[in-house]
N, C-alpha and C positions, 0 to 999 in steps of 0.2 A: 491225303492230301495232294492236290491239283492247281497249276495258278497255272494263266494265260498271261506271257511275258512277248511284247512286238507280236502279237498274234503265232506266237510259238508256244506249246503245251508242255508246261514242266511235271516232273511230281520228283514228293520228297521219299527218299529213300533214308534206310537206317540202317548201320554198320554193327555187327554184331561184336559184344564186349568181349571179353579175355583171350588170352593167353593164345587160341586156338586159332583165333581168325587173325592175329596179331596182325600177321605176312600175307595175310589172306587178302583180296581185294575183288577182280572182274569172276562175277557170278556169285559174290556171297555176300552183297547188300539183300536187301527185302524190304517186306513194305513194314513197318510197325503192328505184331500181332503177338498171339500167347493165345494164352488158355480159359477158357468158355468154366465155370466157375457150375457147381452144381445150380439148376433152376433158373443158372442168366440167359435175358436173351438176346440171341449172337450178338445186332446190331450192340446193345448197353455192354457185352463179352469187349468188342472194338473199339468204345469209344474209351472203353477205359483205360483196354493194353495199351493205345496209343499217347494219350497221361503218362501212365506208368512209365512207357520207354523214353517218351521224350519231355516230360513236361509241359509242353502242348495241350491246352484244348480246341479242339476244334469243334466248330458251330456250325452246322445241318443247315441247309438240310444234307443227306444222305443219300447218294446214289446204289444200288444195290450192283453188286461187280458179280455177282454167282460165288461158285466155288468149287476149288480144285482137287480132286484126290490126291493123293499123296502116294511118293511107292510104301512109306508102309502102314497106306490105310487109312488113316484123319485125311479129314477133310480138312480147308483152310476156306472162309469164306469171307471175304473182303466188300467193301466200300468205298464209294469217293466222295470226298466232300472237299470243295473248295478253300484256299483259304491263304493263307502266306504266315513264316514267323523265321524267325533268326536262327537259323539249320546251326551260326555258333553259339546260342544261349539253350541247348540242349542239356536236361538235364534229368538222367535215366536213374532207373532202381537200381539195385544192387544186387548179388543173391551168391552162395557160397557152392564154387568150386573144388574139387579137391587139382591139384597141381604141382609139381610133376604126375601123370597120373601112376597112381598106385603109391605111393610118398605119403600118405597122409598127414602131407602139408593143404590146410585148404587159404584158399583165398576169397574175399571178395573181389566181383569184377561186377560192371557196368555191363547191364542187358544190352545195352544198345551205346561202341565209344562213339558214334557223331553220326551223323544226317546230312544229309545236301539235296538242294535241285537239282534232277536231271533231264535236258531233253530226254523225247524218248527212242531215239538214238543209242546213247545214250547208257540211257534205264535199262533199256535190251541184253544191252552187253554187263553194265553192273550187279544185275539181282537174277538171284537163283533162276530155275531157268524154269522149277512148275510154275513159280509167278509170273510169270511174261503176259500168260495170257488175261492178264488181270487188265496189263501196258494194253491191248490188242483193246480187251469193252475199253475199256479208257474212253480211246480216241474215236474207238465207231462212236463210241457214245455225247464226245462233245462236237465232231463232226457231223453230226447228224441237228446238234440242237444251237448247230455255230459256236456266235463269240461269248454267249451265256454259259456255256456249260453245259453240264447236263442238274437237271431238279430232281427230287421227289426223291 
């Protein structure tokens, strides 16, 4: 999700929940994302995951930003959607994890513990490195489409 504020492009990023990320900030934020269910359309999966991780339901139109292959060989696909929300009202789904590792103790933690809008320079410093290309794509699309932003 992105918005234009006083001519400045801002993007919504999510901070992963759980104890592993509790003290990590720079380079830990991400676009809301997740796994695609078997037979699920990629855009439908992106919309579902966005809502599950934030509690916000994005309204299109959506613009494809392409895919990025991670070192694990998984491909992450992203779409841009112009919108606005109050990150303070975030409601995330949860997952169960063992913590501390090998302790046998299970914790229920939110997938996302907070979200915020960032200007592009701030976003580039905050986002996990492999996702920076999505910010570059969005910036190029918004610049080419002018104030209205991406469509399609």
